[in-house]
C-alpha positions in Angstrom: -23.1 -3.3 -5.3 -21.7 -6.8 -5.6 -20.5 -8.5 -8.7 -17.9 -11.2 -9.4 -16.6 -11.4 -13.0 -15.4 -14.8 -13.9 -12.0 -15.4 -15.4 -12.0 -14.0 -18.9 -10.1 -15.4 -21.9 -10.1 -12.4 -24.2 -9.4 -12.4 -27.9 -10.6 -10.1 -30.6 -13.0 -11.7 -33.1 -12.1 -11.5 -36.8 -14.3 -9.2 -38.8 -15.7 -12.1 -40.8 -16.5 -14.1 -37.6 -18.2 -11.1 -35.9 -20.3 -10.2 -39.0 -21.4 -13.8 -39.4 -22.3 -14.1 -35.7 -24.3 -10.9 -35.8 -26.1 -11.9 -38.9 -27.1 -15.3 -37.5 -27.9 -14.0 -34.0 -31.3 -15.1 -32.8 -33.5 -13.2 -30.4 -35.7 -15.7 -28.6 -39.1 -14.4 -27.8 -40.4 -14.3 -24.3 -44.2 -14.0 -24.3 -44.9 -12.4 -21.0 -46.1 -9.0 -22.1 -47.1 -7.6 -25.4 -45.0 -4.5 -24.7 -41.3 -5.6 -24.7 -40.4 -2.6 -22.5 -42.6 -4.0 -19.8 -41.4 -7.5 -20.2 -39.1 -8.2 -17.3 -37.0 -11.3 -17.4 -33.8 -13.1 -16.6 -32.9 -14.5 -20.0 -30.2 -12.6 -22.1 -31.5 -12.2 -25.6 -28.5 -10.6 -27.3 -26.4 -11.7 -30.3 -25.1 -15.3 -29.8 -21.5 -14.4 -30.4 -18.7 -16.6 -28.9 -16.8 -15.7 -25.7 -13.6 -13.7 -26.1 -10.3 -15.5 -26.1 -7.2 -13.9 -24.8 -4.9 -11.9 -27.1 -2.2 -9.6 -25.8 -2.8 -5.9 -26.4 -0.7 -4.3 -29.2 1.9 -1.8 -28.1 1.0 1.6 -29.4 4.0 3.5 -28.1 7.4 2.8 -26.5 8.8 3.7 -23.1 11.0 6.6 -24.0 11.8 9.5 -21.7 11.0 13.0 -22.9 13.8 14.5 -20.8 16.5 16.2 -22.9 19.8 17.7 -21.8 22.4 19.6 -23.8 26.0 20.1 -22.4 26.8 23.7 -21.6 30.1 25.4 -20.8 30.5 28.3 -18.5 31.0 29.4 -15.0 28.9 28.2 -12.1 26.2 30.5 -10.7 26.5 31.3 -7.0 23.1 31.6 -5.4 24.0 31.9 -1.7 27.1 31.8 0.5 27.6 31.9 4.2 23.9 32.3 4.9 23.7 35.3 2.6 21.7 35.5 -0.6 23.9 36.1 -3.8 21.0 36.0 -6.3 17.5 37.4 -6.9 14.4 35.5 -7.9 12.5 37.4 -10.7 8.8 36.8 -11.5 6.7 38.4 -14.3 5.3 41.8 -13.6 1.6 41.7 -12.6 1.7 37.9 -11.8 -0.6 36.8 -9.0 0.2 34.6 -6.0 -1.5 31.6 -7.7 0.4 31.9 -10.9 2.8 29.1 -11.6 5.8 31.4 -11.6 4.9 32.9 -8.2 4.4 29.4 -6.7 7.7 28.3 -8.1 9.4 31.3 -6.6 8.0 30.5 -3.2 9.1 26.8 -3.5 12.6 27.7 -4.5 13.0 30.4 -1.8 11.9 28.1 0.9 14.0 25.1 -0.2 17.2 27.1 -0.8 16.8 28.7 2.6 16.6 25.3 4.2 19.7 24.2 2.3 21.8 27.3 2.7 20.3 29.4 5.5 19.9 32.3 3.0 16.5 33.7 1.9 16.7 34.8 -1.7 14.5 37.8 -2.4 11.6 37.5 -4.8 11.1 40.6 -7.0 8.6 41.4 -9.7 10.4 42.2 -13.0 9.1 45.8 -13.1 10.5 46.4 -9.6 14.0 44.9 -10.3 16.7 47.4 -9.4 19.7 48.1 -11.7 22.0 46.7 -9.1 20.1 43.4 -8.8 19.7 43.2 -12.6 23.5 43.3 -12.9 23.9 40.3 -10.5 22.8 36.6 -10.6 19.1 36.1 -11.4 16.6 33.3 -11.4 14.0 34.2 -14.0 10.7 32.4 -13.6 8.0 32.1 -16.2 7.4 34.3 -19.3 9.4 37.3 -18.1 10.7 40.0 -20.5 14.1 38.7 -19.7 13.1 35.2 -21.0 11.6 36.7 -24.1 14.7 38.8 -24.9 16.9 35.6 -24.4 14.6 33.7 -26.8 13.7 31.1 -24.1 10.2 29.8 -24.2 8.2 26.6 -23.4 5.5 27.2 -25.9 6.8 24.3 -28.0 6.4 21.8 -25.1 3.4 20.0 -23.9 1.3 21.7 -21.2 3.1 21.4 -17.8 6.4 20.9 -19.6 9.4 23.2 -18.7 12.8 24.4 -19.9 15.8 25.0 -17.6 18.5 27.1 -19.2 21.4 29.3 -18.1 22.6 32.3 -20.1 25.5 34.2 -18.5 24.5 35.0 -14.9 20.8 34.1 -15.3 19.0 30.9 -14.8 15.7 30.7 -16.7 12.9 28.4 -15.6 10.1 28.7 -18.1 7.1 26.4 -18.2 4.1 25.9 -20.4 1.6 27.3 -18.0 -1.5 27.4 -20.2 -3.6 24.6 -21.7 -6.9 25.2 -23.6 -7.8 28.2 -21.5 -6.8 26.7 -18.1 -3.8 27.6 -16.0 -1.3 24.7 -15.4 2.0 24.4 -13.7 4.9 24.0 -16.0 7.1 26.6 -14.3 6.4 25.1 -10.9 7.2 21.6 -12.2 10.5 23.0 -13.5 11.3 24.4 -10.1 10.8 21.1 -8.3 12.8 19.3 -11.0 15.7 21.7 -10.6 15.7 21.1 -6.8 15.6 17.4 -7.2 18.2 16.9 -10.0 20.7 19.7 -9.1 20.3 20.2 -5.3 19.5 16.6 -4.2 16.1 17.5 -2.7 13.5 14.8 -2.2 9.9 14.7 -1.0 9.4 11.2 0.2 6.2 11.9 2.1 4.3 14.9 3.4 5.7 16.7 6.4 9.1 18.0 7.4 10.6 14.5 8.1 9.7 13.5 4.5 11.8 16.3 3.0 15.4 15.3 2.3 18.2 17.8 1.7 21.8 18.4 2.8 22.9 21.7 4.3 25.4 23.6 2.1 27.5 26.6 3.0 27.8 27.6 -0.6 24.8 27.2 -3.0 26.0 26.9 -6.6 24.6 25.7 -9.9 26.6 24.5 -13.0 25.5 25.8 -16.4 22.6 23.7 -17.9 20.2 23.4 -20.8 17.4 20.9 -20.0 13.8 20.4 -20.9 11.1 17.9 -19.9 7.4 17.3 -20.3 4.9 14.8 -18.9 4.0 11.6 -20.7 0.4 12.0 -19.6 -1.8 15.1 -19.6 -3.7 13.8 -16.6 -1.6 12.3 -13.8 -4.3 11.7 -11.2 -3.7 10.3 -7.6 -6.6 11.4 -5.3 -5.8 13.0 -2.0 -8.0 11.2 0.7 -7.5 14.1 3.1 -9.6 17.3 2.5 -7.7 20.4 1.5 -10.3 22.8 0.2 -13.5 21.0 1.2 -15.2 19.7 4.3 -14.1 16.2 5.4 -16.5 13.5 4.2 -18.4 11.1 6.5 -15.8 8.4 6.5 -13.3 10.8 8.1 -15.7 12.4 10.5 -17.0 9.0 11.7 -13.4 7.8 12.1 -12.6 10.9 14.2 -15.6 10.3 16.4 -14.5 6.8 17.1 -11.0 8.0 17.8 -12.4 10.6 20.3 -10.8 13.4 18.3 -12.5 16.6 17.2 -13.1 17.2 13.5 -11.3 20.6 13.4 -8.0 18.9 14.5 -7.8 17.3 11.1 -7.7 20.5 9.1 -4.5 21.7 10.7 -2.8 18.4 10.4 -3.7 17.6 6.8 -3.4 21.1 5.4 0.0 20.5 3.9 -0.8 17.1 2.4 -1.3 18.7 -1.1 2.3 19.9 -1.1 3.6 16.4 -1.8 1.3 16.1 -4.8 2.7 19.4 -6.1 6.3 18.2 -5.6 5.5 15.1 -7.6 4.1 17.3 -10.4 0.8 15.4 -10.3 -2.2 17.2 -11.8 -3.7 17.7 -15.2 -3.5 20.0 -18.2 -6.9 18.9 -19.5 -10.1 17.9 -17.8 -11.8 14.6 -18.5 -15.2 14.1 -17.0 -16.2 10.5 -16.5 -17.8 10.2 -13.0 -21.4 9.4 -12.2 -23.3 11.6 -14.5 -27.0 10.9 -13.6 -27.2 11.7 -9.9 -30.3 13.9 -10.3 -32.0 12.2 -13.2 -35.0 11.0 -11.1 -35.5 14.5 -9.8 -35.3 15.9 -13.3 -37.3 13.3 -15.2 -39.0 10.9 -12.8 -42.4 12.5 -13.1 -42.3 13.5 -16.7 -40.5 10.6 -18.2 -40.6 7.5 -15.9 -39.9 5.4 -19.0 -36.3 6.6 -18.8 -35.7 4.5 -15.8 -34.9 0.8 -15.2 -37.8 -1.7 -15.2 -38.0 -3.4 -11.8 -39.2 -6.9 -11.1 -42.6 -5.6 -9.9 -43.2 -3.9 -13.2 -42.5 -0.4 -11.9 -39.8 2.0 -12.8 -39.9 3.9 -9.5 -36.5 5.2 -8.3 -37.7 7.1 -5.3 -35.6 5.0 -2.9 -32.5 5.6 -4.9 -33.0 9.4 -5.0 -31.4 10.2 -1.7 -28.3 8.2 -2.6 -28.2 9.7 -6.1 -28.1 6.2 -7.5 -31.0 5.9 -10.0 -30.8 3.3 -12.7 -31.6 4.0 -16.3 -33.3 2.1 -19.1 -30.2 2.5 -21.4 -32.0 1.0 -24.4 -34.6 3.8 -24.5 -33.9 5.8 -27.6 -35.7 9.0 -26.3 -33.4 8.8 -23.2 -30.4 8.6 -25.5 -31.5 11.6 -27.5 -32.1 13.5 -24.2 -28.7 12.8 -22.8 -27.0 13.6 -26.1 -28.9 16.9 -26.3 -27.8 17.8 -22.8 -24.2 17.1 -23.7 -24.4 19.3 -26.8 -26.0 22.1 -24.8 -23.2 21.9 -22.3 -20.5 22.1 -25.0 -22.3 25.1 -26.6 -22.5 26.9 -23.3 -18.9 26.1 -22.3 -16.7 26.5 -25.4 -13.5 25.6 -23.5 -15.0 22.4 -22.1 -13.3 19.3 -23.4 -15.5 16.5 -22.1 -18.8 15.6 -20.5 -19.6 12.4 -18.6 -22.2 9.9 -19.7 -21.3 7.3 -17.0 -24.1 5.6 -15.2 -24.4 5.5 -11.4 -23.2 2.5 -9.6 -24.6 0.9 -6.5 -28.0 1.9 -5.0 -31.2 0.0 -4.1 -32.7 -0.1 -7.6 -31.9 -3.0 -9.9 -30.5 -2.8 -13.4 -33.1 -2.7 -16.1 -34.2 -6.1 -17.3 -36.8 -5.2 -19.9 -36.8 -7.2 -23.0 -35.3 -4.4 -25.2 -32.3 -4.1 -22.8 -31.8 -7.9 -22.7 -31.7 -8.0 -26.5 -28.3 -6.2 -26.1 -26.9 -8.8 -23.7 -25.0 -11.7 -25.4 -25.7 -15.0 -23.7 -21.9 -15.9 -23.8 -20.8 -12.9 -21.9 -19.1 -13.6 -18.6 -21.4 -14.6 -15.7 -21.5 -12.1 -12.9 -23.7 -11.5 -9.8 -25.5 -8.2 -9.6 -28.5 -6.3 -8.3 -31.6 -6.9 -10.4 -34.1 -5.5 -8.0 -36.2 -6.7 -5.1 -36.1 -10.5 -4.8 -33.1 -10.7 -7.2 -30.3 -8.9 -5.4 -27.1 -10.9 -5.9 -28.7 -12.7 -8.9 -26.5 -14.4 -11.5 -26.7 -12.9 -15.0 -24.3 -12.1 -17.8 -22.1 -9.0 -17.9 -24.0 -5.8 -19.1 -21.0 -4.4 -20.9 -22.2 -4.7 -24.5 -25.5 -3.1 -23.4 -23.7 -0.1 -21.9 -21.1 0.2 -24.7 -24.0 0.4 -27.1 -25.6 3.1 -25.0 -22.3 5.1 -24.8 -21.8 4.7 -28.6 -25.2 5.9 -29.6 -24.9 9.1 -27.5 -21.4 9.7 -28.8 -22.4 9.4 -32.4 -25.0 12.1 -32.0 -22.7 14.5 -30.2 -19.9 13.8 -32.6 -21.8 15.3 -35.5 -21.7 18.8 -33.9 -18.6 18.5 -31.7 -16.2 16.0 -33.4 -13.3 17.1 -31.2 -15.0 16.8 -27.8 -14.9 13.7 -25.5 -17.6 11.8 -23.7 -16.4 10.1 -20.5 -17.6 6.6 -19.4 -16.7 3.9 -17.0 -15.8 0.2 -17.4 -16.9 -0.7 -13.9 -19.6 -2.5 -11.9 -21.7 -4.8 -14.0 -20.1 -3.4 -17.2 -16.4 -3.8 -16.4 -15.5 -6.9 -18.4 -14.8 -6.2 -22.1 -17.6 -6.2 -24.6 -18.0 -9.2 -26.9 -19.4 -7.4 -30.0 -20.0 -3.7 -29.3 -17.4 -1.1 -30.3 -17.0 2.6 -29.3 -16.6 5.7 -31.5 -13.3 7.5 -31.1 -14.8 10.3 -29.0 -15.5 8.1 -26.0 -13.1 7.9 -23.1 -13.4 4.7 -20.9 -12.3 4.9 -17.3 -11.2 1.3 -16.6 -11.6 0.4 -12.9 -9.3 -2.5 -12.0 -6.0 -3.8 -10.6 -5.4 -5.1 -7.2 -2.2 -5.8 -5.2 -3.8 -7.8 -2.5 -5.4 -10.2 -4.9 -3.2 -11.5 -7.6 -6.0 -13.4 -9.3 -8.0 -10.2 -9.7 -4.9 -8.4 -10.9 -4.3 -10.9 -13.7 -8.0 -10.9 -14.7 -8.0 -7.1 -14.8 -4.8 -7.0 -17.0 -6.5 -9.4 -19.4 -9.6 -7.2 -19.4 -7.5 -4.1 -20.0 -5.9 -5.8 -23.0 -9.3 -6.6 -24.5 -10.6 -3.1 -23.8 -7.7 -1.6 -25.8 -9.4 -3.1 -28.9 -12.9 -1.9 -28.0 -12.0 1.7 -27.1 -9.5 4.2 -28.5 -9.2 6.3 -25.3 -8.5 4.6 -22.0 -8.1 6.1 -18.6 -6.8 3.9 -15.8 -9.0 4.4 -12.7 -8.0 1.8 -10.0 -9.2 1.5 -6.4 -5.9 -0.4 -5.7 -4.5 2.1 -3.2 -7.5 1.6 -0.9 -6.8 -2.1 -0.4 -5.1 -3.9 2.5 -6.9 -2.2 5.4 -3.9 0.1 5.8 -1.5 -2.7 6.6 2.2 -2.3 5.5 2.6 -3.5 1.9 5.2 -3.3 -0.8 3.9 -3.7 -4.4 5.9 -1.0 -6.2 7.4 -3.4 -8.7 4.1 -4.9 -9.7 2.5 -1.5 -9.8 5.3 -0.1 -11.9 5.0 -3.0 -14.4 1.3 -2.4 -14.8 1.6 1.3 -15.3 4.2 0.7 -18.0 2.1 -1.9 -19.7 -1.0 0.3 -19.7 1.0 3.3 -21.0 2.5 1.3 -23.8 -1.0 -0.1 -24.8 -2.8 3.3 -24.9 -3.4 4.7 -21.5 -3.9 8.5 -21.8 -4.7 9.4 -18.2 -4.9 8.1 -14.7 -7.1 8.6 -11.6 -5.9 6.4 -8.7 -8.4 6.3 -5.8 -6.8 7.2 -3.4 -3.6 8.1 -1.6 -4.9 7.0 1.8 -1.9 8.5 3.6 -0.6 5.2 4.9 2.9 6.6 4.3 4.8 4.5 6.8 3.6 1.2 5.4 2.7 2.0 1.8 4.4 5.4 1.0 7.0 3.9 -1.3 4.3 2.6 -3.5 2.8 6.1 -3.8 6.2 7.6 -4.5 7.1 5.2 -7.3 3.7 5.6 -8.9 3.9 9.3 -8.9 7.3 9.3 -10.5 6.1 6.9 -13.2 3.1 9.0 -14.1 5.4 11.8 -15.2 7.9 9.5 -17.0 6.9 5.8 -17.3 10.2 5.0 -18.8 12.0 5.3 -15.4 13.6 2.2 -13.9 11.5 1.1 -10.9 14.4 -0.5 -9.1 16.4 2.7 -9.5 13.6 4.7 -8.0 13.4 2.4 -5.1 17.1 2.6 -4.5 17.1 6.4 -4.7 14.2 6.5 -2.2 16.2 4.3 0.3 19.6 5.9 -0.3 18.4 9.5 0.0 16.0 8.9 2.9 17.9 6.4 5.0 21.6 7.0 4.4 23.8 4.3 6.0 20.7 2.3 6.9 19.7 2.1 3.3 20.7 -1.6 2.7 18.8 -2.7 5.7 15.7 -0.7 4.8 15.9 -2.3 1.3 15.9 -5.7 3.0 12.9 -4.6 5.0 11.0 -3.6 1.9 12.1 -6.9 0.2 10.7 -8.9 3.2 7.5 -6.7 3.1 7.2 -7.4 -0.7 7.4 -11.2 0.0 4.7 -10.9 2.7 2.4 -8.8 0.4 2.8 -11.3 -2.4 1.8 -14.1 0.0 -1.2 -12.2 1.1 -2.2 -11.6 -2.6 -1.8 -15.3 -3.6 -5.1 -16.9 -4.7 -6.8 -19.1 -2.1 -10.3 -20.0 -1.0 -10.6 -16.8 1.0 -9.9 -14.6 -2.0 -12.7 -12.3 -3.1 -12.3 -11.4 -6.7 -13.9 -8.0 -6.3 -12.6 -4.4 -6.1 -10.1 -4.9 -3.3 -12.8 -5.6 -0.8 -14.4 -2.2 -1.1 -17.9 -3.8 -1.0 -19.2 -5.2 2.3 -19.6 -8.6 0.8 -15.9 -9.0 0.2 -14.7 -7.1 3.3 -14.8 -9.9 5.8 -13.1 -12.4 3.6 -10.4 -9.9 2.9 -9.8 -9.3 6.6 -9.7 -13.0 7.3 -7.1 -13.5 4.6 -5.0 -10.7 6.0 -5.1 -12.2 9.5 -3.7 -15.4 8.1 -0.6 -13.8 6.6 0.2 -10.8 8.9 1.1 -13.1 11.7 3.1 -12.1 14.9 6.3 -13.9 13.7 6.3 -12.1 10.4 5.7 -8.8 11.9 8.5 -9.5 14.5 10.9 -10.3 11.6 10.1 -6.9 10.0 10.5 -5.2 13.4 14.0 -6.8 13.7 15.0 -5.2 10.5 13.7 -1.8 11.6 15.6 -2.2 14.9 18.8 -3.0 13.0 18.3 0.1 10.8 18.0 2.3 13.9 21.4 1.0 15.1 22.9 1.7 11.7 21.6 5.2 11.6 24.0 6.1 14.3 23.9 9.8 15.2 22.0 10.9 12.1 18.8 12.3 13.7 17.1 12.9 10.4 17.5 9.3 9.3 16.5 8.0 12.7 13.3 10.0 12.6 12.4 8.5 9.2 13.1 5.0 10.4 10.8 5.6 13.4 8.3 7.0 11.0 8.4 3.7 9.0 8.0 1.8 12.3 4.6 3.3 12.9 3.2 1.1 10.1 4.3 -2.0 12.1 2.8 -0.5 15.3 -0.5 -0.1 13.5 -0.3 -3.6 12.1 0.3 -5.2 15.5 -2.4 -3.2 17.2 -4.9 -3.8 14.4 -4.3 -7.5 13.4 -4.8 -9.1 16.9 -8.4 -7.9 17.5 -9.2 -8.8 13.8 -7.8 -12.3 14.3 -9.9 -12.8 17.5 -13.0 -11.4 15.7 -12.5 -14.0 12.9 -12.3 -16.7 15.5 -15.6 -15.6 16.9 -17.1 -15.6 13.5 -16.1 -19.2 12.8 -16.8 -20.5 16.3 -20.2 -19.0 17.3 -20.4 -20.6 20.8 -17.0 -19.2 21.6 -18.4 -15.8 20.9 -20.2 -16.0 24.3 -17.0 -16.8 26.3 -16.8 -14.0 28.8 -13.0 -14.3 29.2 -12.4 -14.0 25.4 -14.8 -11.1 25.2 -13.0 -9.4 28.0 -9.7 -10.1 26.1 -11.2 -8.5 23.0 -12.0 -5.3 24.9 -8.5 -5.2 26.3 -7.1 -5.5 22.7 -9.4 -2.8 21.5 -8.4 -0.4 24.2 -4.7 -1.1 23.5 -5.4 -0.5 19.8 -7.2 2.7 20.6 -4.2 4.0 22.6 -1.8 3.2 19.6 -4.2 4.8 17.1 -4.5 8.0 19.2 -0.7 8.3 19.6 -0.2 7.8 15.8 -2.9 10.4 15.0 -1.5 12.9 17.6 2.2 12.4 17.1 2.9 10.7 13.7 0.0 11.9 11.7 1.2 11.2 8.2 2.6 7.8 9.1 -0.8 6.1 9.2 -4.4 6.8 8.4 -6.2 5.3 11.4 -9.5 7.0 10.5 -10.4 4.9 7.5 -10.2 1.5 9.3 -12.1 2.9 12.3 -14.8 3.9 9.9 -14.9 0.6 8.0 -15.1 -1.3 11.3 -18.0 0.8 12.8 -20.4 -2.0 13.3 -17.9 -4.8 14.0 -17.2 -4.1 17.7 -20.6 -2.9 19.0 -21.5 -6.5 19.9 -18.6 -6.6 22.3 -19.5 -3.5 24.1 -16.9 -1.3 22.3 -18.4 1.9 21.1 -16.0 4.8 21.5 -17.5 8.2 20.6 -21.0 6.7 20.9 -21.6 7.4 17.2 -25.1 6.6 15.9 
């Protein structure tokens, strides 16, 4: 669904101004039908309040780390020496393989074996021998040993942990429970221990992304540390499937690559381990996704009045049923009562459930409701957007629907709040209701998932930051839900500093959770952005430049200064590609088809052969500087795959854009033959990356997005339908 918010100057209205505006608001009559619910029209009839003017969001909290460390005296613990274990890992009696303590034990055992060559035994506490108990121990979780020592993490936030030595025992104790759900404090503590005290890093998934130094003797100095996450929900979605079937984008990409679907499962199975190492996850569950997928099936026959009035006077959503994209008449009071009753019933049936979504569906063939009652909620001075208003009015210009939807959310929330004042209703600021409301406010029990931010479109980024600031005054609970990581068509890009600044700003101004869609697994060209983001979601106070330097120093050794120059050059290129120009599409990072081609055109204008050659020269220099360090050289070659992808991808795209702008040239047989040659060369590169450098580059997503682009040139690998 296409929409283009205009630039917004946001400022909160004074109480007096708002009250006066609402009291004087006029609702012009449109005499088309005596029943206002059947009166379809294109005139907004809501309160005539003025547009918002920009006002910076107030800071609600400071950027302060939660990490604490107390100096401790004592002798070092020896864990391994000369390839032999000198300590025992102890887990609680009766713990299962999925318990945080057991997972932590496996993580430590594997990492320490890689570092020292010694495999430390893992023993349940009730099986611990007297001999082992007298030696050096690593106690994980809520063991009896930890209880006797008085060491607990119950006072910490969920997913928090405490690392403490007493005598010859290291205790790693995490808060592994949150509102009835298991979480991973002890596991987070294990990863933190390995990173801070053993120099381990997980730069990207796979063996080459793991960084550690071999040690003949594995020792640990006495310590007393604790840490806890700044956010209860630190969401970065994993594009690759781990416990589910691959979605159609992936299967279509595999078909076009001439690779079998089952090959993906083996390659991607370990992708989740990086997310674990970064301590991503959640200690509470916020529901805010599309909530009304089956509404037409449930109520279409009995309550057709629940659904959006279409231009032909019907409310039929049959065409939207298969896509689960039915539109609602959100001003219908009976519908509001029904949705509230359903939420209340869910909370009664699931006492531990913290939230229920009331977010509308986006996209789909049906238009938004334009009955007179709905339009009475739409202020005429709201930002102009383009949206789907039904047959004959797709891509029509109208005002933002945010006030209408905020009113809808608020009415449902007030009903639910009476019985469940501590539960949360999730919603979206997205689609035709992303820009901030002019007059409507939300109760405290509504969570708003704000969809915004772009790093290939600076104009959109600035607009979205202004929108975020305005939303901080309309909602008490904000979740950051960008599509930013999908942008750029997989090309190498560096935007870690901008991303870091935005995460810090959103955190300071009230962000309580994140859900980034998605880690696309373009690790060679964009992995450093993923890495910095993941680190900041645990502790937003961290210095971004320090994280970047650590990434380069740990991963690339003597070649680190040159790799830093490479990323600086890539950052400059990314900023150039993001700069506003006539080709910019101020819309969701070109996710929609309407913005896709303009985005590709802009990329072809900036990712030129000379710029890619300059980046390649830095990679070549780094290879020389790596010398005989095979591990570092492998990582540099890994980075190089992003440039291989870019060179193979950008040339056919550039020729495609030439054909689009010069239609007669499209028939030139020599140029068409050259296009086929470029596409075959690209296919060869893509297959090699998939087969031999899997995590370096996701070649499946661009193949899927380009499904229809190349058929006209006779290129149709896989013969997909």
